N, C-alpha and C positions, 0 to 999 in steps of 0.2 A: 614347379614346373623344373624340368630340367635344362641347363645351358644351352643345349642344343634348341630343346623347343625356343627359348627363349631368341635364340639368334633369329630361327627363323620366322618368329611372328613378330617379333618386336620392330616398330618403323626405323631404328636408328643400329649402325653396327656396333658389336659389343668395343667395349674400352677398357683398357688395364693400364696396369702399373709396370712401369720400365723391369724388367730383372735386374736385379742387383746378387753381388752374391755369388759362391759357387751354384751352376745351374746342372740337372738330372731331368733330363725329358726331351718330349718329341716336339720340334719346331716347324711350323709352314714359316718358309721366309717367303716373302712373295713380292715381287716388285711391281709398284702400282703404275697402272696406266690411265687412270682416271685426270682428266685436263688439270684437276687443283692438286694432286698429288705427285704427279708423274716423275717417276724418278727415286722417288724414296721406296723404302722398305717397311712393309708390313709384317712384323712377327707373330706367327699365332700360334697358341699352345693347344696342337691337336689333342690330347688325352681331355683337356680342360672344355670341350665342345668348343676349339676352333676359336678361345678367348683373346682377344687382340690384347698383348702384353706389354707391346713398344711398336714403335715406328722410328726407323732409323732415316736423318735427313743423312741425304750423299751426296750428291753434286750438284750444279746449276745447270739449269737449259737440254734437259733432255725432253727433245719432240717425241721420240720414235724409241719406245725401249724394242731391242731386238731378240734378248735370249738371256740367260742365266747361266752359271754353272759353277758348281762350288766341289774343294776336295777336303776329303777326312784327314788325310795325311796332312797338307799344309794348314785344314782353318780357313783356308782363303776363298771369297766368293767371287764372282766375275760377273758384272753385268755388261752387254754391249748394246749399245745405242747410240744416235744421230742427234744431233742438235738441230735447232733452227737453218744451220747454214747446210746442213746435209753432209759433214762429214762425219766419217766413220771412226766410232772412240768407244773405250771399253776401260771402264773403274774397275780397280781391284778393291775389296774389303776384308779386314782383317774380321773375322767373326766374336772373337774374342772378347775385343774390346770395341768395337763397331767402328774401328778407324779405317779413312779411304787410306790405301798406303799411294796408290798412283791412279792417274786418270790420263789414259792419253790418243792421241790419234793415232791410228793405223790404215795405214795407206793400201788399197785406194777406198777401201771402207767393211764394213762388216756387216753380219746376219749372224742368226744361230749357232751358238758357238756350241764347241763341247773340250772335253779336259781329257790328259790323259790319265789312267786310274792311280798311278805314282803321283800326280800332281804337280809334275814338272810341266808341260807342255800344254798350250793352249792350241785349237787346231778351228782357226778362224774363215768362213767363207767371205767373200769380197762383195757380196751383196747380190740378190737377185735382180736386181736393175742394170746390175754393172757391167762391162767388158771383157775384164781382166779374166782369163783363162786359168785361174790358180787359185788354191786357196793361202793363208797362210799359219806357217805356223810358229806359234811366238813362245819366250822363255816365260813361263806364267810367275816367275818371280819379279821381272823388270818390264816385261812389254815390248821386250826387243824380238822381231823376227830375224828365225833362224832358218829357217826355211820356206820355200815355197814348192809346193806339188801342183803340176801343171794336168789338165784333161777335159776344162770346158769352162765355158763362159757362164756367167749368170748362177756362180755357187751362192745356194740355199741355206738347209740346213741341215747341220753337221751332227753325229750320233756316234758315242762311242759306246757299247752297248754293254750287260755285264758281262761277257765273254769273247768282245771284241770283235772282229778289228774295226776301223777308222770307216763309216758310213756317209755318204755323199750325196744330196741329189742337186740339180741346177732347173734354173727355168729356161735354160737355150732353146731357141727355137727353130735351130739348125737341126734338131734329128738328136743330136745328144742327149737334150734334155725329157728323152722317153726312156734312160737307163736308170738303175741306182748304179752308185759309184763303191767299192770298196776301197779302201786304202791299207795296204801293211803298212804298222806301224815303225816296225824297223827298219824295211828297206824301203819303204815309200812306194812299193810297187802298186800300180793302179789296175784295178780288172772292173769288170762291170759287168751287172743282169738287165735283160732285157732283149727287144725292146718291149715297152709296155703299151696299154691303148691308144696313151697320150703324154703328156708332159706330165712329171711326178709334183706334188705336193707334200704334206707333211706324211710323213712314214713312221711304222715303231718295228722292232726287232725284237724278237724273242731271248729266253735267257741263254740258249744255247746257240743261240746267232745259225738257227737253222731256218728260220722260217722270218720273213718281214711283211707287213701288209701297209699297204699303198695308198693313197688318194691320189687319185689319176684326172687330170682335166678334161672336163666331159663327158663323166661317168657318172651315172647314179648306181654309186656303189661302191666297191674298192677292188683291190685286185689285191693276191696276197702271193708269193714266191717261193719256190724252194730253193733255197741258194745254192744249194750242192748241185742240181741237177740244172737248174736255169728255169724251171715248169714255171708258167705263172698262169693262174687261174682269176678267172672273176668272179664277185660276186655281187647280184644284180639286185638293185629296189624294185620289188615287184610294184609298188605303190608308193607313190613318191610326188612332191608339188608338181603343178605343170610350169613346162617350159625347161630353157637348160639350166643345168645344172651349175656352171662354170667348173672351180674348184671346190670341193667339199673340204674344209681344211683340217679339223682337228681330229687325230686318231691315236689309240694307245692299248696296248694287251692291261687288261687285269694281274696284276704281280702273279699273280697263279697261273695265267694263261689258259683260264677256261673261257675268257672272251674279249671282244675286243669292241670299245665305245668309239663311235663314230660321229663327227659333226655333221649337220647337213648345210645345208647352202645358207647363203648371209639372212636370207629372209626367212628360213622355216625350224620355229621353234623347240625343235625335236634334236634328240640323239638318240642312235641306231646302235642296238644292241646286240652285237652278233654270237651266236655260238660258236666254239671253235674246237669243239671236241674231235673232230674232224678238220686238221688245220689245211688241208688241201678242198674243203667242201663245205666251208660257213652257211650257217643256218641262222637267219634275222629271227632273234627270240622276243624281241619287246622294242618299241619306241618311245621314249621316255620323253615326255614334256618339260618345258624350259618356264620357270617363273614372269623372265621379262617377256614373254611372249614373242621374242627374237631370236636370232642364230646364233651361234656359238664358233670359236674361231681355235679353239683350243683345250685337248684333254690330258691330264694326267692325272697318279691315283698316290696316295703315302706307299710308305716302302711295304708295309704290311698286308694293303692291301683292303683297307677296312672302308677309304675314303676314294671316291672319283670326285675331281674337281675341273669345272665345266666353267671355261672364260667365255667369257661375252664377246662380240664383234670386235676387232682391233681398235683399240684406243678408245672404246666408249666409256661411258660412265657407268654403263650395266654395271652391277654386281656379280662377283664369279659366284657360281652355286655350288652346294655342296649336297653329293648323292653319298645315301650309304651303297656300298660297292656290289654288295650281296646281293640286296633287297630291293636297289634300283628306287629307294624313296629318297626324298628330297629333308637333305637335314639341316638347310640354314646356307646363309650368305654372308662373302666376307667381300672387301673391296674390291673394285674392278683388277684383276690381273691376268694373262696367260701367262707370265715368266716365273713359274713359282718353283720352288724344293723345298723339299724335308731337310733339316740338319738336327742329328740329334747329340746330345751333351750328356757326358757322365761326367759328375762332380766340375763342370765347368771345362772341360775338352770335347771335342769333337769326335764322337766316336764312330760315326757312319752318315752317308747323304743319300739323298734322294737324286731322282735325274728329274729335268723338265719335261723329258719327253714319258710318254707310257710305256716304259719297256716291260718285256718279260723276265720275271725273277727265279725261273725254274732252270737248275743249273746240273739237274741228274737225266739219264733218260727217261 
């Protein structure tokens, strides 16, 4: 029986020996969100059927994991989290030796962060329930705040896609939460696209930063924006569970941008797969069922686009499910995590990193 099949049908998750010596391979770094292991990082060998090769113990008192980012340039990984006190915290891990380099409080709060492609700067929202009208820009080597970018309160998800620039959404209820913000990483000038049909949730940008797919509060379906023109279209789910949707949460492009995968509501155990042959006219291709029989909260992919990782509801003990991205078939389970990022090594050095978001990776017309 293959390793993938073993993981899919074994009642226990795969376990393995710690990585030692020079490493070459593709590894999934998943920040655990289950209660017993929250804040530690499980490392899975992607090519070996997602075999668990080690778990990195990081910092204590992680109550709510808020996001993960990593740099191929520096070999450092960053986790935003909230302890039981509610403070906003970030820790920095050197992935070459698994050492925590710093662990700092960031005022007034943190949320899903992004990193500059050069690895020098972190872009950190000030929390979806906070009142600060800015995001913090941090020195990634120290955690020091070097700039504040002002535009709206309740900043939530920050994304730096393959072609840039920096994107940001907020949960603000004063009208500003119906826009997606673009921040120039050189001048820090802020522009926006919208208004959308409601307050934005998670989103994902294609590889050339031409199109963005958005989860929108109160919508069974998604909205797609053409960033250059500002045109927004709605793709509605004709068949969906009864009642109000609230906010459908996870969403991501497959790296080849042929599809967008979208989580449903918290109680709907399905992922909706949209064909994106025509970017501005998505067609629902399939409803994919979850083994947990409960909802999901995040979707991302490996860099090569072979696997989709569908995370359970926030802070759940349910497993994260792996799907074969091309066939939509379930391929197994790993520990509960929605904050996952691929890190690849050649001879013990980081060669490339993925992204916690399901971003497009097509970078030619």
